[in-house]
N, C-alpha and C positions, 0 to 999 in steps of 0.2 A: 692435436692432443687442446691447443689455444682456441684450434675453430670449434670443438668439441663443446668447450667451456662458455662458449662466444652463445653460441646455437643455444646451446640450456636457457645460457640466463635473457638471451631474448626470448625464448616461451615462456621465461617463468613472469616478466613483465609483464609479453602481452595479457598473458591468463590473469593476472592482478588484474591490470586494465581492464578488461575483462568484468570482473567480477565487481570493480566500481563502479563501469558503465549502467550495470543492473542494480543497482539501489547496495550493492555490499553486503546483502542475505540478511540485512538488520531489516525487523517488524519496526514500523514508525510505530507511536502511541496514537488515540482514536482524536484526541486533541492535535496531534499537529498535523494529521491527515488530513482535519475540516478545515484546520487554520490553512491551507494550500485553497482548496477547492472556497473557504470563504473570502479569502483576497482579489482571486480571481473576480468572483462576481460584482466583490467591492469593487473593483475597476472595471470591469463594464457596464455594471448599472449604476453605476455613482449610489448606492447604498448609503439610507441615515444609519444613524446611532442606533434606532432602535430594530428597523430590516434587518441589521448585521446581525444584532444580539439574538434575532428571532433563527436567520439563517444559521446563526455558530449554533445554537442548541438542536435546531436541525440532526444537521451534520453530524455535530459531536453521537448524539442516540443514533441516527443510522448507523454509523461506523463503528459502537458499542454494540450494535442488537449483531453485525455483519459478524466480528470477532470472537462475538460468545457461540452464534451458527457455527463458524468454522471451529471453535474449539469444541463445541458437542461431538461435529461429524467426525472429528479427529481422535475425540475419548475412545471411540472403538481396536485403535491401534493400526486400523489399514488404511488404504486410499478413499477420499473425501468421494465422496459420488457428487460429480462436475451438475449432472441435472436436478440432484435437487438442493443442490445450493442455488441454482436460478435460481426454481421455486422459490427458496425461501427467499431470497433477494426481491423478484416479484410482489410477494405477499408483503414486508416493508415498505418497497416503494406506492403499493397503492396500488 
């Protein structure tokens, strides 16, 4: 009996850890996702304030457009069309 409870506890712990390792299932805001990308570019290329502002605006616009596209595709209630999503992202990237 104790072995079964211990085994169950280990399985639950492993499941919890794997969930957090994958981001916990919480969608970050466009601003939060943009900050991560901008921080990476600033550290790599030593961008000045004007360039950082421009890059931040571009990242936020892209992430908001992507979120809108995803929401529109999910509005139908079915599965998202991955090919259509990729084509839409290609349009956004220019």
